[in-house]
LONU-919516 format. One record per residue (C-alpha): x, y, z; residue number from 1; residue in three letters. Coordinates in steps of 0.25 Angstrom, whole numbers, plus 2048, in hexadecimal, padded with zeros to 3 digits. Layout:
# residues N
[banu [X Y Z] NUM 'ALA']
...
***
This chain:
# residues 230
[banu [E85 B23 1E5] 1 'MET']
[banu [E91 B2C 1E7] 2 'THR']
[banu [E9D B2C 1DD] 3 'VAL']
[banu [EA5 B25 1E7] 4 'TRP']
[banu [E9B B19 1E8] 5 'ASP']
[banu [E99 B17 1D9] 6 'ARG']
[banu [EA2 B0D 1D3] 7 'PRO']
[banu [EAC B11 1C7] 8 'GLU']
[banu [EA9 B0B 1BA] 9 'PRO']
[banu [EB4 B04 1B2] 10 'PRO']
[banu [EC0 B0C 1AE] 11 'SER']
[banu [EC0 B09 19F] 12 'ARG']
[banu [EC3 B0D 194] 13 'PRO']
[banu [ECB B19 19A] 14 'VAL']
[banu [ED1 B15 1A8] 15 'PRO']
[banu [EC8 B1E 1B1] 16 'LEU']
[banu [EC4 B1E 1C0] 17 'ASP']
[banu [EBF B29 1C9] 18 'ARG']
[banu [ECD B2B 1CF] 19 'GLU']
[banu [ED2 B2F 1C1] 20 'ARG']
[banu [EC5 B38 1BE] 21 'ILE']
[banu [EC7 B3F 1CB] 22 'VAL']
[banu [ED5 B42 1CA] 23 'ALA']
[banu [ED3 B48 1BC] 24 'ALA']
[banu [EC8 B50 1C1] 25 'ALA']
[banu [ED0 B55 1CD] 26 'VAL']
[banu [EDB B59 1C3] 27 'ALA']
[banu [ED2 B61 1BA] 28 'LEU']
[banu [ECC B68 1C6] 29 'ALA']
[banu [EDA B6B 1CC] 30 'ASP']
[banu [EDD B71 1BE] 31 'GLU']
[banu [ED0 B79 1BB] 32 'GLY']
[banu [EC7 B78 1C6] 33 'GLY']
[banu [EB9 B71 1C7] 34 'LEU']
[banu [EB5 B77 1BB] 35 'GLU']
[banu [EBF B70 1B3] 36 'ALA']
[banu [EBA B62 1B8] 37 'VAL']
[banu [EAF B5B 1AF] 38 'SER']
[banu [EAD B4C 1AC] 39 'LEU']
[banu [EB1 B4F 19E] 40 'ARG']
[banu [EBE B56 1A2] 41 'LYS']
[banu [EC1 B4B 1AB] 42 'VAL']
[banu [EBF B40 1A1] 43 'ALA']
[banu [EC7 B48 197] 44 'ALA']
[banu [ED3 B49 1A1] 45 'ARG']
[banu [ED2 B39 1A2] 46 'LEU']
[banu [ED0 B37 193] 47 'ASN']
[banu [EC3 B31 196] 48 'ALA']
[banu [EB5 B33 190] 49 'GLY']
[banu [EAC B3C 199] 50 'PRO']
[banu [EA1 B31 19A] 51 'MET']
[banu [EAB B27 1A1] 52 'ARG']
[banu [EAC B31 1AD] 53 'LEU']
[banu [E9D B2F 1B0] 54 'TYR']
[banu [E9F B21 1B3] 55 'GLY']
[banu [EA8 B26 1BF] 56 'PHE']
[banu [EA2 B33 1C3] 57 'ILE']
[banu [E93 B38 1C0] 58 'SER']
[banu [E95 B47 1C2] 59 'THR']
[banu [E9F B52 1C3] 60 'LYS']
[banu [E9A B54 1D1] 61 'GLU']
[banu [E9F B45 1D4] 62 'GLU']
[banu [EAC B48 1CE] 63 'LEU']
[banu [EAD B55 1D7] 64 'PHE']
[banu [EAA B4C 1E3] 65 'ASP']
[banu [EB5 B42 1DF] 66 'LEU']
[banu [EBF B4D 1DD] 67 'MET']
[banu [EBC B53 1EB] 68 'VAL']
[banu [EBE B45 1F1] 69 'ASP']
[banu [ECB B44 1EA] 70 'GLU']
[banu [ED0 B51 1EF] 71 'VAL']
[banu [ECB B4D 1FD] 72 'GLN']
[banu [ED6 B42 1FE] 73 'ALA']
[banu [EE0 B4E 1FE] 74 'GLU']
[banu [ED9 B54 20A] 75 'ILE']
[banu [ED8 B48 213] 76 'LEU']
[banu [EE4 B49 21C] 77 'PRO']
[banu [EEE B3D 21D] 78 'GLU']
[banu [EEC B3C 22C] 79 'GLU']
[banu [EE3 B40 237] 80 'ARG']
[banu [EE6 B4D 23F] 81 'ALA']
[banu [EE9 B4E 24D] 82 'GLY']
[banu [EDD B57 251] 83 'ASP']
[banu [ED0 B5C 24A] 84 'TRP']
[banu [ED5 B6A 247] 85 'ARG']
[banu [EE1 B65 240] 86 'GLU']
[banu [ED9 B5B 238] 87 'ALA']
[banu [ECF B65 233] 88 'LEU']
[banu [EDB B6F 231] 89 'ARG']
[banu [EE2 B64 228] 90 'VAL']
[banu [ED5 B61 220] 91 'LEU']
[banu [ED2 B70 21E] 92 'ALA']
[banu [EE0 B72 219] 93 'HIS']
[banu [EE1 B66 210] 94 'ARG']
[banu [ED4 B6A 20A] 95 'THR']
[banu [EDA B77 207] 96 'ARG']
[banu [EE6 B71 201] 97 'LEU']
[banu [EDE B68 1F9] 98 'ALA']
[banu [ED6 B74 1F3] 99 'ALA']
[banu [EE2 B7B 1EF] 100 'LEU']
[banu [EE7 B6F 1E7] 101 'ARG']
[banu [ED9 B6D 1E1] 102 'HIS']
[banu [ED2 B7B 1E1] 103 'PRO']
[banu [EC5 B75 1DB] 104 'TRP']
[banu [EC3 B6E 1E9] 105 'LEU']
[banu [EBF B7B 1EF] 106 'ALA']
[banu [EB3 B7C 1E6] 107 'ASP']
[banu [EAE B6E 1EC] 108 'LEU']
[banu [EB1 B71 1FA] 109 'LEU']
[banu [EA6 B71 203] 110 'GLY']
[banu [E9C B69 1FA] 111 'ASN']
[banu [E95 B5D 1FF] 112 'ARG']
[banu [E9E B53 207] 113 'PRO']
[banu [EA7 B4B 1FF] 114 'SER']
[banu [EA3 B3C 1FF] 115 'LEU']
[banu [EB0 B36 1F9] 116 'GLY']
[banu [EB9 B2E 201] 117 'PRO']
[banu [EC3 B39 203] 118 'ASN']
[banu [EB8 B44 206] 119 'GLY']
[banu [EB2 B3B 210] 120 'LEU']
[banu [EC0 B39 216] 121 'ALA']
[banu [EC3 B48 218] 122 'VAL']
[banu [EB5 B49 21E] 123 'THR']
[banu [EB8 B3E 228] 124 'GLU']
[banu [EC5 B44 22B] 125 'ALA']
[banu [EBF B51 22E] 126 'THR']
[banu [EB4 B4C 237] 127 'LEU']
[banu [EBE B42 23E] 128 'ALA']
[banu [EC6 B4E 242] 129 'ALA']
[banu [EBB B53 24B] 130 'LEU']
[banu [EB5 B46 24F] 131 'ASP']
[banu [EB3 B46 25E] 132 'GLY']
[banu [EB5 B55 260] 133 'HIS']
[banu [EA7 B59 25F] 134 'ALA']
[banu [E99 B53 25C] 135 'ASP']
[banu [E97 B50 24D] 136 'ILE']
[banu [E8F B5C 24A] 137 'ASP']
[banu [E99 B65 24F] 138 'THR']
[banu [EA4 B5E 247] 139 'VAL']
[banu [E9C B5F 23A] 140 'MET']
[banu [E9B B6E 23C] 141 'ARG']
[banu [EA9 B6F 240] 142 'ALA']
[banu [EAD B68 233] 143 'VAL']
[banu [EA3 B70 22B] 144 'GLU']
[banu [EA9 B7D 230] 145 'THR']
[banu [EB8 B7A 22D] 146 'VAL']
[banu [EB4 B74 220] 147 'SER']
[banu [EAC B81 21D] 148 'ALA']
[banu [EB8 B89 220] 149 'TYR']
[banu [EC3 B82 218] 150 'PHE']
[banu [EB9 B81 20C] 151 'THR']
[banu [EB7 B8F 20B] 152 'GLY']
[banu [EC5 B93 20E] 153 'ALA']
[banu [ECA B89 203] 154 'ILE']
[banu [EBF B8E 1F9] 155 'ARG']
[banu [EC4 B9D 1FB] 156 'ARG']
[banu [ED3 B99 1F9] 157 'GLU']
[banu [ED0 B92 1ED] 158 'ILE']
[banu [EC8 B9D 1E8] 159 'ALA']
[banu [ED3 BA7 1EA] 160 'ASN']
[banu [EDD B9D 1E3] 161 'LEU']
[banu [ED3 B9D 1D7] 162 'ARG']
[banu [ED1 BAC 1D7] 163 'ALA']
[banu [EE1 BAD 1D6] 164 'GLU']
[banu [EE1 BA3 1CA] 165 'ARG']
[banu [ED6 BAA 1C3] 166 'ALA']
[banu [EDB BB8 1C4] 167 'THR']
[banu [EEA BB5 1C4] 168 'GLY']
[banu [EEB BBE 1D1] 169 'LEU']
[banu [EF0 BB9 1DE] 170 'SER']
[banu [EE9 BBD 1EB] 171 'LYS']
[banu [EF4 BC8 1ED] 172 'ARG']
[banu [EF3 BCD 1DE] 173 'ASP']
[banu [EE4 BCE 1E0] 174 'TRP']
[banu [EE6 BD6 1EC] 175 'GLN']
[banu [EEF BE0 1E6] 176 'ARG']
[banu [EE6 BE1 1DA] 177 'ALA']
[banu [EDA BE3 1E3] 178 'SER']
[banu [EE1 BEC 1EC] 179 'GLY']
[banu [EDD BFA 1E6] 180 'PRO']
[banu [ECF BF7 1E7] 181 'HIS']
[banu [ECF BF1 1F5] 182 'VAL']
[banu [ED8 BFD 1FA] 183 'THR']
[banu [ECD C07 1F4] 184 'LYS']
[banu [EC1 C00 1FA] 185 'MET']
[banu [EC8 BFF 208] 186 'LEU']
[banu [ECC C0E 207] 187 'ALA']
[banu [EBD C11 208] 188 'THR']
[banu [EBC C0C 216] 189 'GLY']
[banu [EB0 C03 214] 190 'ARG']
[banu [EB7 BF7 217] 191 'PHE']
[banu [EBF BF9 224] 192 'PRO']
[banu [EBF BEA 228] 193 'ALA']
[banu [EC4 BE5 21A] 194 'LEU']
[banu [ECF BF1 219] 195 'SER']
[banu [ED4 BEB 227] 196 'LYS']
[banu [ED5 BDD 221] 197 'ALA']
[banu [EDC BE2 215] 198 'VAL']
[banu [EE6 BEB 21B] 199 'HIS']
[banu [EE9 BE4 228] 200 'ASP']
[banu [EE5 BD5 225] 201 'GLY']
[banu [EF0 BCA 223] 202 'THR']
[banu [EF0 BC3 216] 203 'ASP']
[banu [EF3 BB4 218] 204 'VAL']
[banu [EF3 BA9 20E] 205 'ASP']
[banu [EE8 BA0 20B] 206 'ALA']
[banu [EEE B94 213] 207 'GLU']
[banu [EEF B9C 21F] 208 'THR']
[banu [EE1 BA2 21E] 209 'THR']
[banu [EDC B94 21C] 210 'PHE']
[banu [EE3 B8E 228] 211 'ALA']
[banu [EDF B9A 231] 212 'THR']
[banu [ED0 B99 22E] 213 'GLY']
[banu [ED1 B8A 230] 214 'LEU']
[banu [ED7 B8C 23E] 215 'ASP']
[banu [ECC B96 242] 216 'TRP']
[banu [EC1 B8C 23D] 217 'VAL']
[banu [EC7 B81 245] 218 'LEU']
[banu [EC8 B8A 251] 219 'ASP']
[banu [EB9 B8C 250] 220 'ALA']
[banu [EB6 B7D 24E] 221 'VAL']
[banu [EBF B7A 25A] 222 'ALA']
[banu [EB6 B84 262] 223 'ALA']
[banu [EAA B7C 25F] 224 'LYS']
[banu [EB1 B6F 261] 225 'LEU']
[banu [EB7 B72 26E] 226 'ASP']
[banu [EAD B7C 274] 227 'GLY']
[banu [EA0 B79 27C] 228 'PRO']
[banu [E94 B74 275] 229 'PRO']
[banu [E8B B7F 26F] 230 'THR']
***
């Protein structure tokens, strides 16, 4: 029986329900990451005894499942896009924005599929965008490919943001601090391709990088959907 199938116990003596528990857990994670979330800390935030929570949630993993499903509601578009590319693009960008609001989400993206109502709705919207464009196996591979791209891109962006907070150095500050070492290593001539990238490459922001990579992945998916069978 999943956490969504299990009935909730009475909400006495302290008014309590899964909605309040999940909201408190999300707030703790937003403030301090997943390591800041425990049933004891959630109970303290709600002024309830820790054992009370076990009537609603059996494990911390169940709590994480509920937290992810709560955030999935922010990802689900309000209306269906006009074509499959736009639908997948919107879902990817909304996932990124949700992760920027809730950085802990990046640690849970790519795990087993979310079985909560919001997670299932996001999956349905994703598959429905490609329905009728190819056989179901091709659709599944396409969805997995797009998901693998934005999951990896989001995790990398969040990792960089965490590094900035941990070190107190912005990306540009870190580049300046590392500049002398990088310059010395490039001067050896052992890294010509890297040297070209450093000296001639255009530095773009994270949103542009994400959008460009996503469009390239969607181009590849389109080639499979529209091309001849292989």
